[in-house]
Backbone as JSON Lines, residues from 0, in Angstrom:
{"i":0,"aa":"X","n":[260.74,43.54,196.31],"ca":[260.95,42.1,196.31],"c":[262.35,41.75,195.81]}
{"i":1,"aa":"X","n":[262.77,42.32,194.69],"ca":[264.07,41.95,194.11],"c":[265.25,42.55,194.85]}
{"i":2,"aa":"X","n":[265.0,43.51,195.72],"ca":[266.11,44.21,196.38],"c":[266.98,43.26,197.2]}
{"i":3,"aa":"X","n":[266.38,42.29,197.87],"ca":[267.14,41.41,198.74],"c":[267.31,40.0,198.18]}
{"i":4,"aa":"X","n":[266.99,39.8,196.93],"ca":[267.07,38.47,196.33],"c":[268.49,38.09,195.96]}
{"i":5,"aa":"X","n":[268.79,36.83,196.11],"ca":[270.07,36.28,195.66],"c":[269.94,34.77,195.58]}
{"i":6,"aa":"X","n":[270.64,34.19,194.65],"ca":[270.77,32.74,194.58],"c":[272.2,32.44,194.2]}
{"i":7,"aa":"X","n":[272.62,31.22,194.39],"ca":[274.0,30.86,194.06],"c":[274.29,30.98,192.57]}
{"i":8,"aa":"X","n":[273.3,30.72,191.73],"ca":[273.55,30.64,190.29],"c":[273.14,31.89,189.52]}
{"i":9,"aa":"X","n":[272.27,32.69,190.08],"ca":[271.75,33.81,189.28],"c":[271.89,35.16,189.97]}
{"i":10,"aa":"X","n":[272.9,35.31,190.81],"ca":[273.07,36.57,191.53],"c":[273.22,37.75,190.57]}
{"i":11,"aa":"X","n":[273.85,37.53,189.44],"ca":[274.06,38.6,188.47],"c":[272.73,39.18,187.98]}
{"i":12,"aa":"X","n":[271.7,38.35,187.87],"ca":[270.38,38.82,187.45],"c":[269.83,39.79,188.48]}
{"i":13,"aa":"X","n":[269.94,39.43,189.76],"ca":[269.39,40.28,190.81],"c":[270.19,41.56,190.98]}
{"i":14,"aa":"X","n":[271.51,41.51,190.76],"ca":[272.32,42.73,190.79],"c":[271.83,43.68,189.69]}
{"i":15,"aa":"X","n":[271.55,43.13,188.52],"ca":[271.03,43.94,187.42],"c":[269.68,44.56,187.73]}
{"i":16,"aa":"X","n":[268.79,43.79,188.34],"ca":[267.48,44.31,188.71],"c":[267.61,45.42,189.75]}
{"i":17,"aa":"X","n":[268.49,45.23,190.74],"ca":[268.7,46.27,191.76],"c":[269.22,47.55,191.11]}
{"i":18,"aa":"X","n":[270.09,47.42,190.1],"ca":[270.62,48.59,189.4],"c":[269.5,49.34,188.68]}
{"i":19,"aa":"X","n":[268.63,48.63,188.0],"ca":[267.52,49.27,187.28],"c":[266.62,50.01,188.26]}
{"i":20,"aa":"X","n":[266.32,49.39,189.39],"ca":[265.48,50.04,190.4],"c":[266.18,51.28,190.94]}
{"i":21,"aa":"X","n":[267.45,51.13,191.3],"ca":[268.22,52.24,191.86],"c":[268.27,53.42,190.89]}
{"i":22,"aa":"X","n":[268.57,53.15,189.64],"ca":[268.72,54.2,188.63],"c":[267.43,55.01,188.47]}
{"i":23,"aa":"X","n":[266.3,54.36,188.65],"ca":[265.03,55.06,188.48],"c":[264.62,55.87,189.71]}
{"i":24,"aa":"X","n":[265.23,55.62,190.86],"ca":[264.78,56.26,192.09],"c":[265.7,57.36,192.63]}
{"i":25,"aa":"X","n":[267.0,57.31,192.33],"ca":[267.92,58.26,192.96],"c":[268.17,59.48,192.06]}
{"i":26,"aa":"X","n":[268.81,60.51,192.66],"ca":[269.08,61.76,191.97],"c":[269.88,61.54,190.68]}
{"i":27,"aa":"X","n":[270.99,60.81,190.78],"ca":[271.77,60.46,189.6],"c":[272.52,59.17,189.87]}
{"i":28,"aa":"X","n":[272.74,58.41,188.8],"ca":[273.39,57.1,188.94],"c":[274.24,56.83,187.71]}
{"i":29,"aa":"X","n":[275.53,56.57,187.93],"ca":[276.44,56.28,186.84],"c":[276.29,54.85,186.34]}
{"i":30,"aa":"X","n":[277.25,54.44,185.54],"ca":[277.26,53.09,184.97],"c":[278.02,52.14,185.88]}
{"i":31,"aa":"X","n":[277.72,50.86,185.74],"ca":[278.43,49.8,186.45],"c":[278.36,49.98,187.97]}
{"i":32,"aa":"X","n":[277.14,50.14,188.47],"ca":[276.9,50.28,189.91],"c":[276.35,48.96,190.41]}
{"i":33,"aa":"X","n":[276.98,48.42,191.45],"ca":[276.55,47.14,192.02],"c":[276.1,47.37,193.46]}
{"i":34,"aa":"X","n":[274.86,46.97,193.74],"ca":[274.29,47.1,195.07],"c":[274.05,45.7,195.6]}
{"i":35,"aa":"X","n":[274.64,45.38,196.74],"ca":[274.51,44.06,197.34],"c":[273.14,43.84,197.97]}
{"i":36,"aa":"X","n":[272.96,42.67,198.52],"ca":[271.69,42.33,199.17],"c":[271.58,43.03,200.51]}
{"i":37,"aa":"X","n":[270.34,43.25,200.93],"ca":[270.01,43.83,202.23],"c":[270.59,45.22,202.43]}
{"i":38,"aa":"X","n":[270.82,45.97,201.37],"ca":[271.25,47.36,201.5],"c":[270.0,48.2,201.73]}
{"i":39,"aa":"X","n":[270.03,49.03,202.79],"ca":[268.91,49.91,203.1],"c":[269.27,51.33,202.71]}
{"i":40,"aa":"X","n":[268.37,51.99,201.99],"ca":[268.59,53.36,201.56],"c":[267.38,54.2,201.98]}
{"i":41,"aa":"X","n":[267.64,55.26,202.74],"ca":[266.6,56.21,203.11],"c":[266.77,57.47,202.27]}
{"i":42,"aa":"X","n":[265.67,58.05,201.86],"ca":[265.65,59.29,201.07],"c":[266.42,59.13,199.76]}
{"i":43,"aa":"X","n":[265.99,58.19,198.97],"ca":[266.59,57.88,197.67],"c":[266.84,59.14,196.84]}
{"i":44,"aa":"X","n":[265.89,60.07,196.89],"ca":[265.95,61.26,196.05],"c":[267.13,62.18,196.38]}
{"i":45,"aa":"X","n":[267.78,61.97,197.51],"ca":[268.93,62.79,197.92],"c":[270.26,62.06,197.75]}
{"i":46,"aa":"X","n":[270.25,60.97,197.0],"ca":[271.44,60.14,196.81],"c":[271.93,60.26,195.37]}
{"i":47,"aa":"X","n":[273.23,60.49,195.22],"ca":[273.86,60.56,193.91],"c":[275.05,59.6,193.9]}
{"i":48,"aa":"X","n":[275.11,58.72,192.9],"ca":[276.17,57.71,192.82],"c":[276.84,57.79,191.46]}
{"i":49,"aa":"X","n":[278.18,57.81,191.46],"ca":[278.96,57.86,190.23],"c":[279.05,56.5,189.56]}
{"i":50,"aa":"X","n":[280.02,56.34,188.67],"ca":[280.21,55.08,187.93],"c":[281.22,54.19,188.64]}
{"i":51,"aa":"X","n":[281.11,52.89,188.37],"ca":[282.03,51.88,188.92],"c":[282.02,51.88,190.44]}
{"i":52,"aa":"X","n":[280.83,51.87,191.0],"ca":[280.64,51.9,192.46],"c":[280.06,50.58,192.91]}
{"i":53,"aa":"X","n":[280.56,50.08,194.04],"ca":[279.97,48.89,194.65],"c":[279.63,49.2,196.1]}
{"i":54,"aa":"X","n":[278.38,48.88,196.46],"ca":[277.91,48.99,197.84],"c":[277.55,47.57,198.23]}
{"i":55,"aa":"X","n":[278.33,46.99,199.12],"ca":[278.19,45.58,199.44],"c":[277.06,45.31,200.43]}
{"i":56,"aa":"X","n":[276.78,44.06,200.67],"ca":[275.64,43.62,201.46],"c":[275.57,44.26,202.84]}
{"i":57,"aa":"X","n":[274.35,44.47,203.29],"ca":[274.03,44.92,204.64],"c":[274.5,46.33,204.96]}
{"i":58,"aa":"X","n":[274.67,47.17,203.95],"ca":[275.01,48.57,204.2],"c":[273.74,49.38,204.44]}
{"i":59,"aa":"X","n":[273.92,50.53,205.1],"ca":[272.81,51.43,205.44],"c":[273.2,52.83,205.0]}
{"i":60,"aa":"X","n":[272.42,53.42,204.09],"ca":[272.68,54.76,203.59],"c":[271.5,55.65,203.93]}
{"i":61,"aa":"X","n":[271.69,56.59,204.86],"ca":[270.65,57.56,205.19],"c":[270.97,58.85,204.46]}
{"i":62,"aa":"X","n":[270.31,59.06,203.34],"ca":[270.59,60.22,202.49],"c":[269.66,61.4,202.77]}
{"i":63,"aa":"X","n":[269.03,61.43,203.93],"ca":[268.09,62.51,204.25],"c":[268.72,63.88,204.1]}
{"i":64,"aa":"X","n":[269.99,64.02,204.47],"ca":[270.72,65.28,204.34],"c":[271.54,65.36,203.07]}
{"i":65,"aa":"X","n":[271.52,64.31,202.26],"ca":[272.26,64.26,201.01],"c":[273.52,63.43,201.11]}
{"i":66,"aa":"X","n":[273.71,62.53,200.16],"ca":[274.94,61.74,200.04],"c":[275.35,61.76,198.57]}
{"i":67,"aa":"X","n":[276.61,62.11,198.33],"ca":[277.19,62.05,196.99],"c":[278.35,61.07,197.03]}
{"i":68,"aa":"X","n":[278.31,60.07,196.17],"ca":[279.37,59.06,196.07],"c":[279.98,59.21,194.68]}
{"i":69,"aa":"X","n":[281.3,59.43,194.63],"ca":[282.0,59.64,193.37],"c":[282.19,58.36,192.57]}
{"i":70,"aa":"X","n":[283.09,58.41,191.62],"ca":[283.41,57.26,190.76],"c":[284.43,56.35,191.42]}
{"i":71,"aa":"X","n":[284.39,55.07,191.05],"ca":[285.39,54.09,191.48],"c":[285.46,53.96,193.0]}
{"i":72,"aa":"X","n":[284.31,53.87,193.64],"ca":[284.21,53.77,195.09],"c":[283.73,52.38,195.47]}
{"i":73,"aa":"X","n":[284.31,51.83,196.53],"ca":[283.86,50.56,197.09],"c":[283.51,50.77,198.56]}
{"i":74,"aa":"X","n":[282.29,50.39,198.91],"ca":[281.82,50.47,200.3],"c":[281.56,49.04,200.74]}
{"i":75,"aa":"X","n":[282.41,48.54,201.63],"ca":[282.36,47.14,202.04],"c":[281.14,46.87,202.93]}
{"i":76,"aa":"X","n":[280.85,45.59,203.11],"ca":[279.65,45.15,203.81],"c":[279.57,45.67,205.25]}
{"i":77,"aa":"X","n":[278.33,45.82,205.7],"ca":[278.0,46.24,207.07],"c":[278.46,47.65,207.4]}
{"i":78,"aa":"X","n":[278.59,48.51,206.41],"ca":[278.97,49.91,206.65],"c":[277.73,50.79,206.61]}
{"i":79,"aa":"X","n":[277.82,51.95,207.3],"ca":[276.72,52.91,207.33],"c":[277.23,54.29,206.96]}
{"i":80,"aa":"X","n":[276.43,55.01,206.2],"ca":[276.71,56.4,205.88],"c":[275.49,57.19,206.31]}
{"i":81,"aa":"X","n":[275.69,58.12,207.22],"ca":[274.59,58.85,207.85],"c":[274.71,60.34,207.56]}
{"i":82,"aa":"X","n":[273.67,60.94,207.02],"ca":[273.69,62.38,206.75],"c":[272.81,63.15,207.74]}
{"i":83,"aa":"X","n":[272.42,62.5,208.81],"ca":[271.65,63.16,209.86],"c":[272.25,62.85,211.23]}
{"i":84,"aa":"X","n":[271.89,63.69,212.18],"ca":[272.29,63.48,213.57],"c":[271.21,64.09,214.45]}
{"i":85,"aa":"X","n":[271.08,63.6,215.66],"ca":[270.11,64.18,216.59],"c":[270.7,65.42,217.25]}
{"i":86,"aa":"X","n":[269.87,66.43,217.39],"ca":[270.21,67.61,218.16],"c":[269.73,67.33,219.58]}
{"i":87,"aa":"X","n":[270.5,67.67,220.55],"ca":[270.08,67.4,221.92],"c":[269.98,68.68,222.73]}
{"i":88,"aa":"X","n":[269.79,69.81,222.05],"ca":[269.8,71.11,222.72],"c":[268.49,71.43,223.44]}
{"i":89,"aa":"X","n":[267.39,70.79,223.08],"ca":[266.12,71.05,223.75],"c":[265.97,70.09,224.92]}
{"i":90,"aa":"X","n":[266.23,70.61,226.12],"ca":[266.21,69.78,227.33],"c":[264.8,69.46,227.81]}
{"i":91,"aa":"X","n":[263.78,70.03,227.16],"ca":[262.4,69.78,227.6],"c":[261.82,68.49,227.02]}
{"i":92,"aa":"X","n":[262.54,67.9,226.06],"ca":[262.08,66.64,225.47],"c":[263.24,65.65,225.43]}
{"i":93,"aa":"X","n":[262.93,64.36,225.42],"ca":[264.0,63.37,225.31],"c":[264.82,63.57,224.03]}
{"i":94,"aa":"X","n":[266.08,63.19,224.07],"ca":[267.0,63.37,222.94],"c":[266.42,62.78,221.66]}
{"i":95,"aa":"X","n":[265.84,61.59,221.75],"ca":[265.35,60.95,220.52],"c":[264.21,61.71,219.86]}
{"i":96,"aa":"X","n":[263.58,62.65,220.59],"ca":[262.51,63.46,220.0],"c":[263.0,64.86,219.61]}
{"i":97,"aa":"X","n":[264.25,65.18,219.88],"ca":[264.81,66.46,219.43],"c":[264.85,66.47,217.91]}
{"i":98,"aa":"X","n":[264.97,67.66,217.35],"ca":[265.04,67.8,215.9],"c":[266.29,67.12,215.35]}
{"i":99,"aa":"X","n":[266.21,66.71,214.09],"ca":[267.38,66.17,213.4],"c":[268.16,67.31,212.75]}
{"i":100,"aa":"X","n":[269.47,67.13,212.67],"ca":[270.34,68.04,211.94],"c":[270.77,67.32,210.66]}
{"i":101,"aa":"X","n":[270.64,67.99,209.53],"ca":[270.97,67.4,208.23],"c":[272.27,68.01,207.7]}
{"i":102,"aa":"X","n":[273.23,67.15,207.38],"ca":[274.51,67.6,206.82],"c":[274.97,66.61,205.77]}
{"i":103,"aa":"X","n":[275.22,67.12,204.58],"ca":[275.58,66.28,203.44],"c":[276.89,65.53,203.67]}
{"i":104,"aa":"X","n":[276.96,64.31,203.13],"ca":[278.19,63.51,203.12],"c":[278.67,63.43,201.68]}
{"i":105,"aa":"X","n":[279.98,63.67,201.48],"ca":[280.56,63.58,200.15],"c":[281.72,62.59,200.16]}
{"i":106,"aa":"X","n":[281.64,61.6,199.29],"ca":[282.71,60.62,199.13],"c":[283.27,60.83,197.73]}
{"i":107,"aa":"X","n":[284.53,61.24,197.66],"ca":[285.16,61.58,196.39],"c":[285.49,60.33,195.58]}
{"i":108,"aa":"X","n":[286.1,60.52,194.42],"ca":[286.49,59.43,193.54],"c":[287.59,58.56,194.15]}
{"i":109,"aa":"X","n":[287.57,57.28,193.79],"ca":[288.64,56.34,194.14],"c":[288.82,56.19,195.65]}
{"i":110,"aa":"X","n":[287.72,55.92,196.34],"ca":[287.73,55.74,197.79],"c":[287.32,54.31,198.11]}
{"i":111,"aa":"X","n":[287.98,53.75,199.1],"ca":[287.63,52.42,199.6],"c":[287.25,52.56,201.06]}
{"i":112,"aa":"X","n":[286.03,52.16,201.39],"ca":[285.56,52.16,202.77],"c":[285.48,50.71,203.21]}
{"i":113,"aa":"X","n":[286.28,50.34,204.2],"ca":[286.36,48.96,204.68],"c":[285.08,48.51,205.37]}
{"i":114,"aa":"X","n":[285.0,47.22,205.68],"ca":[283.78,46.67,206.27],"c":[283.53,47.22,207.67]}
{"i":115,"aa":"X","n":[282.26,47.37,207.98],"ca":[281.85,47.78,209.32],"c":[282.17,49.21,209.68]}
{"i":116,"aa":"X","n":[282.33,50.09,208.71],"ca":[282.65,51.5,208.98],"c":[281.38,52.32,209.18]}
{"i":117,"aa":"X","n":[281.52,53.44,209.88],"ca":[280.46,54.41,210.04],"c":[280.99,55.75,209.56]}
{"i":118,"aa":"X","n":[280.31,56.35,208.6],"ca":[280.65,57.68,208.11],"c":[279.53,58.6,208.57]}
{"i":119,"aa":"X","n":[279.87,59.59,209.4],"ca":[278.86,60.43,210.04],"c":[278.57,61.7,209.23]}
{"i":120,"aa":"X","n":[277.49,62.37,209.59],"ca":[277.02,63.53,208.83],"c":[278.07,64.63,208.74]}
{"i":121,"aa":"X","n":[278.07,65.3,207.6],"ca":[278.98,66.41,207.37],"c":[280.37,66.03,206.91]}
{"i":122,"aa":"X","n":[280.66,64.75,206.78],"ca":[282.0,64.28,206.42],"c":[282.23,64.4,204.92]}
{"i":123,"aa":"X","n":[283.45,64.78,204.56],"ca":[283.93,64.74,203.18],"c":[285.15,63.84,203.17]}
{"i":124,"aa":"X","n":[285.15,62.82,202.31],"ca":[286.3,61.93,202.17],"c":[286.97,62.26,200.84]}
{"i":125,"aa":"X","n":[288.24,62.67,200.91],"ca":[288.98,63.11,199.73],"c":[289.32,61.97,198.78]}
{"i":126,"aa":"X","n":[289.77,62.36,197.58],"ca":[290.1,61.4,196.52],"c":[291.19,60.43,196.96]}
{"i":127,"aa":"X","n":[291.06,59.21,196.45],"ca":[292.06,58.14,196.63],"c":[292.42,57.92,198.1]}
{"i":128,"aa":"X","n":[291.38,57.84,198.92],"ca":[291.58,57.59,200.35],"c":[291.0,56.24,200.74]}
{"i":129,"aa":"X","n":[291.5,55.73,201.85],"ca":[291.06,54.44,202.37],"c":[290.62,54.63,203.81]}
{"i":130,"aa":"X","n":[289.46,54.06,204.15],"ca":[288.97,54.04,205.52],"c":[289.08,52.6,206.01]}
{"i":131,"aa":"X","n":[289.91,52.38,207.02],"ca":[290.16,51.02,207.53],"c":[288.89,50.44,208.14]}
{"i":132,"aa":"X","n":[288.78,49.12,208.08],"ca":[287.61,48.4,208.61],"c":[287.34,48.79,210.05]}
{"i":133,"aa":"X","n":[286.06,48.94,210.38],"ca":[285.64,49.22,211.74],"c":[285.8,50.66,212.19]}
{"i":134,"aa":"X","n":[286.17,51.55,211.29],"ca":[286.41,52.95,211.67],"c":[285.12,53.75,211.76]}
{"i":135,"aa":"X","n":[285.17,54.81,212.57],"ca":[284.09,55.79,212.65],"c":[284.66,57.12,212.19]}
{"i":136,"aa":"X","n":[284.17,57.59,211.04],"ca":[284.69,58.82,210.44],"c":[283.76,59.97,210.83]}
{"i":137,"aa":"X","n":[284.3,60.93,211.59],"ca":[283.48,62.06,212.04],"c":[284.05,63.41,211.61]}
{"i":138,"aa":"X","n":[285.14,63.4,210.81],"ca":[285.77,64.63,210.33],"c":[286.16,64.47,208.86]}
{"i":139,"aa":"X","n":[286.55,65.58,208.27],"ca":[287.01,65.58,206.88],"c":[288.26,64.71,206.76]}
{"i":140,"aa":"X","n":[288.31,63.89,205.7],"ca":[289.47,63.05,205.39],"c":[290.11,63.64,204.13]}
{"i":141,"aa":"X","n":[291.36,64.02,204.23],"ca":[292.08,64.59,203.08],"c":[292.29,63.54,202.0]}
{"i":142,"aa":"X","n":[292.67,63.98,200.82],"ca":[292.98,63.07,199.71],"c":[294.26,62.29,199.99]}
{"i":143,"aa":"X","n":[294.35,61.09,199.4],"ca":[295.55,60.25,199.47],"c":[295.97,59.9,200.89]}
{"i":144,"aa":"X","n":[295.0,59.54,201.71],"ca":[295.24,59.25,203.13],"c":[294.58,57.93,203.5]}
{"i":145,"aa":"X","n":[295.2,57.18,204.39],"ca":[294.56,56.04,205.04],"c":[294.19,56.5,206.44]}
{"i":146,"aa":"X","n":[292.92,56.32,206.82],"ca":[292.48,56.62,208.18],"c":[291.94,55.36,208.81]}
{"i":147,"aa":"X","n":[291.96,55.32,210.14],"ca":[291.42,54.18,210.85],"c":[291.21,54.5,212.31]}
{"i":148,"aa":"X","n":[290.35,53.73,212.95],"ca":[290.13,53.86,214.38],"c":[288.8,54.49,214.72]}
{"i":149,"aa":"X","n":[288.59,54.63,216.05],"ca":[287.37,55.23,216.58],"c":[287.78,56.31,217.57]}
{"i":150,"aa":"X","n":[287.68,57.58,217.2],"ca":[287.33,58.08,215.88],"c":[288.48,57.88,214.9]}
{"i":151,"aa":"X","n":[288.19,57.95,213.61],"ca":[289.2,57.72,212.58],"c":[290.26,58.81,212.61]}
{"i":152,"aa":"X","n":[291.51,58.38,212.56],"ca":[292.66,59.3,212.52],"c":[293.58,58.88,211.39]}
{"i":153,"aa":"X","n":[294.39,59.83,210.93],"ca":[295.31,59.54,209.84],"c":[296.32,58.48,210.26]}
{"i":154,"aa":"X","n":[296.46,57.45,209.42],"ca":[297.46,56.4,209.65],"c":[298.69,56.68,208.8]}
{"i":155,"aa":"X","n":[298.46,56.98,207.51],"ca":[299.59,57.32,206.64],"c":[299.09,57.88,205.32]}
{"i":156,"aa":"X","n":[299.99,58.54,204.62],"ca":[299.7,59.03,203.27],"c":[299.92,57.9,202.28]}
{"i":157,"aa":"X","n":[299.19,57.97,201.16],"ca":[299.39,56.98,200.1],"c":[299.64,57.68,198.78]}
């Protein structure tokens, strides 16, 4: 019930309640974690979140294959982090019924993921990196890099 609650005057109360719920359900949770409204999390037990992290409204985190989020990370609204993918190697059944492949996602410290991004399974995002809004990240992102686009490519070093 409290997961999606918000009001103009008491949003801080609901952020606090979401934090208490989150801390009790996930693998590990640091201090000062803010979870926005309408955030969907699958496989809570495979999610680890550091300190000073914000996951803004309408994000989707599929931690079935494991997701680790470091310290000082901001994930802007409408972003998705997926640790699974469909295997399509069995031609005797439709793709959607093929087995899932599980690959952990790791987001290092001091990362900013812009709004509307997709981070796909198996990705590691290095320290102090930025993912531009609307990007689809399907490969490893080195530290101190800005990436953007579909698929995400290096824009510049920072």
